[in-house]
C-alpha positions, 0 to 999 in steps of 0.5 A: 192251355192250348185253348187259352193260347189260341184265344189270345192269339186270335184276339191279337190278330183281330186287334192288329187287323183292325188297327191297320184298317182304321187310321193312317197318320201323315207326317203333319199328324193328320189322321185318315180313314182307310179301307181295303178294296180287294188286296189294296188299302186306300185312303177314304179321305183326300190328303191334306198334308203340307210337307213332303215325306222329307219334311220339306214344305210344299206347294198346295191349293185350298179348295175354293181358295178357302183354308176352312175347306181343308178339313172336309175336302183336303188339299189340292196338289200339282202332279210333281208334288203329288208324287212325293207326299203320300205317307211313308209306305204308301203311294199314288195310285196308277191307272190299273189301281183306279180302274180296278177300284172303279170297276171300269170293266163293268158299270162304274156308277159314280154315285157309289163313290160320292159322299151323299152329304156333299153333292147337292141335288143328287142322290148318291149311295156311297155304297163303297164308303169311298166318300168322294167330295167335290173339291174342285181344282186348284190353279192360278185363277186361269180357269174356274175352280169348279168347287162343289161341281167336280173332283179330279184325282191324280193317277201316277200313269202318264199319257205321254211326257206332257200329260198325266191321267186323272179320274173325274167325278162330276156333278149330275153325271153317273159315269166316272171319266178318265182324262189326261191333264197338264201336270201344273194343275192341282187335284185331289190325292188318295194314296194306296198301299 
């Protein structure tokens, strides 16, 4: 009897763990793959939600200004919006979260995080399975959108009251860069739990 109970208990634990790490569903019904890195669960796809957690419509940009890019690249959000769109129980990562993920204390080889099918002319392993794609930036056409050239991710950490930290992966570069940006620009989001 104890062996049977233990078997069912073990099966339940395995099923429970797999379902938590397999998919995340946002308020719009979009499904995201997630993975655990250390003690933290991360989305391994860019956010593409069009409403905040209170079901209010939000502002966003399409990668390269093209709505057909959303499924592959997600949406781009300004910082104010980025702070209120992660699914319930999830949050925007801070600098400590990003730097732990990218292993800033050692060698942060960008190719370990870049989705090898989307960075043309590069050899990337995506060994982390974090699958970053070059979604570019969103703005009101005051700067090039850099689609297929780079990706910037919002951090929840501020440099000062005017600028927010971001993490940048660029075409042809093997280092992940950290730089502060104006909060009105629109970048990609990965949420954590």
